[in-house]
Structure formats: C-alpha cells, structure tokens
C-alpha positions as CSV (number, residue, x, y, z in Angstrom):
1,M,156.3,113.8,93.0
2,S,153.5,111.9,91.9
3,I,149.6,111.8,94.0
4,E,150.1,107.9,94.1
5,G,152.4,108.4,97.0
6,A,150.7,110.6,98.9
7,G,147.4,108.8,99.2
8,G,146.6,110.0,95.9
9,I,145.6,107.8,92.9
10,P,144.7,103.9,92.9
11,Q,147.7,102.1,91.4
12,G,147.4,101.3,87.8
13,E,145.5,104.8,86.7
14,D,145.7,105.7,83.3
15,R,148.2,108.4,83.6
16,T,148.3,109.9,80.0
17,S,146.1,112.3,79.0
18,D,144.0,112.2,75.8
19,H,145.9,115.1,74.4
20,G,149.6,113.8,74.4
21,A,150.5,116.8,77.1
22,A,154.3,116.0,76.8
23,G,155.2,118.9,74.7
24,L,152.9,121.5,77.2
25,S,154.1,123.2,80.2
26,G,153.1,124.0,83.5
27,L,149.2,123.0,84.7
28,A,148.1,122.3,81.2
29,G,151.2,119.5,80.7
30,E,150.0,117.4,84.3
31,R,147.7,114.8,84.4
32,H,144.2,116.4,85.9
33,Y,141.7,114.6,88.0
34,S,137.7,114.4,88.2
35,P,136.1,114.7,91.5
36,K,135.1,110.9,91.5
37,Q,138.7,110.0,91.1
38,L,139.8,111.6,94.3
39,T,136.9,110.1,96.0
40,H,139.3,107.3,97.5
41,W,140.7,110.2,99.8
42,G,137.4,108.8,101.8
43,L,135.1,111.7,100.8
44,S,132.5,111.9,99.0
45,E,132.3,113.6,95.2
46,A,130.6,116.5,96.4
47,T,133.0,117.4,99.4
48,I,135.7,116.8,96.8
49,R,133.9,119.3,94.6
50,R,133.3,122.0,97.8
51,L,137.6,121.2,98.8
52,F,138.3,122.6,94.9
53,E,135.6,125.1,94.4
54,H,137.8,127.9,94.4
55,E,141.2,126.7,94.5
56,P,143.7,128.5,92.4
57,G,144.7,126.0,89.1
58,V,141.1,123.9,89.0
59,M,139.7,124.4,85.3
60,R,136.5,124.9,86.0
61,L,134.3,124.3,82.5
62,G,130.4,124.9,82.3
63,E,127.7,127.9,82.6
64,P,126.6,130.0,85.6
65,S,123.3,129.6,87.0
66,R,120.7,132.2,85.1
67,R,117.4,133.7,85.1
68,I,114.8,132.9,82.1
69,G,111.6,134.4,82.9
70,R,110.7,133.9,86.1
71,K,112.5,130.6,86.7
72,L,115.9,130.1,87.3
73,K,118.3,128.2,85.4
74,R,120.6,126.0,87.7
75,S,124.2,126.1,86.6
76,Y,126.2,123.2,85.7
77,Y,130.0,122.6,86.1
78,T,132.7,120.0,84.7
79,I,136.0,120.6,87.1
80,R,139.7,119.4,86.7
81,I,142.0,119.1,89.1
82,P,145.6,119.4,88.2
83,E,148.0,117.4,90.0
84,T,149.8,119.8,91.7
85,V,146.6,121.6,93.0
86,A,145.3,117.9,94.6
87,L,148.4,117.6,96.4
88,R,148.6,120.8,97.5
89,V,145.2,120.6,99.1
90,H,146.0,116.8,100.2
91,R,149.2,118.5,102.5
92,R,147.1,120.7,103.7
93,L,144.2,118.4,104.9
94,T,146.7,116.0,106.4
95,S,149.1,118.7,108.1
96,G,145.9,119.9,109.7
97,A,145.4,116.6,111.2
98,R,148.5,116.2,112.7
99,G,148.5,119.5,114.6
100,A,144.9,118.8,115.9
C-alpha cells in the first residue's frame, strides 16, 4: 500500500532511493521520508518530529547532547521515517479523529 493513497506524499514524488533498494528486505528496502516531506499532512516539521521521535522503526542519526566544560552542546538528529511507519502513524491519527 502506498502512502500516496492515505493522504501521504504528493503525487509525482520520486519513490526511488539513492542506493537502489531493490535487493533489500524489510524496512531497509522501502521508501524513507524526512519530516519535511510529511508536512503536507497539515502539521509543522517540528510536530512531525515529535510524532515520530520514539516511534519504533524510525532511523535516528546524530549525537545526543553533551557537556563541554560548563556548556551544554545541544543534540542534532536527522530522522528518516519508513513508509510503513508513516502509514501506521497516519492510520492511528485518522482513526482517533473518527472515534471522537
């Protein structure tokens, strides 16, 4: 199932990965999205990040915050959201809206 049919990514979006994922299986073989690519859900990039922050299956690359002397160096993370995870969260959000 494509996320396009679930209010997902805009039509015409490039669905191929830079690494040719044809031979990969599981989450590694599917399309991954940045938070910015999912903002068309009507949510800000910061809200998308918070929604997926602790969601199982999301790739999180970067370093945690750490102390350097008396200063705290803030963390910087890049996240990539697999299509199946985006669909799962989208279904959860839309099913909650219907039940209200």
